[in-house]
C-alpha positions, -999 to +999 in steps of 0.1 A: +000+000+000+017+032-012+002+066-003+005+093-030+029+122-025+012+156-020+023+191-016+003+209+010+006+247+015-006+261+048-004+291+071+020+288+100+014+314+127+044+331+143+046+320+179+062+352+192+043+379+173+013+386+152+014+372+117+032+342+102+041+326+069+029+302+043+048+269+044+047+240+020+049+204+033+058+176+008+050+141+019+025+112+021-009+117+039-017+090+064-051+102+073-076+130+077-084+132+114-120+144+118-117+146+156-087+170+156-096+185+122-061+179+109-043+163+080-018+138+093+013+128+073+031+094+075+059+112+094+032+121+121+032+159+111-003+171+118-016+203+100-049+219+110-074+217+081-084+253+086-048+264+079-046+247+045-043+270+016-035+246-013-030+209-021-013+196-052-003+161-063+002+141-095-029+121-086-050+152-094-039+151-130-026+187-131-055+200-110-046+221-079-071+228-051-070+262-034-093+276-007 
């Protein structure tokens, strides 16, 4: 069982001051956790769904999803 690689861009708030930056995570998604409302990668990185800006992957056949 091989999970497809995705590129997920999300907003990462600055812990010390107001604002933050957009960060892109490349990896394989393990699950979408409905309880914590997060996208969990196989390396256990969890990204809040509400922070996601874009998801791209070859599995989308050149389609990119932006919110």
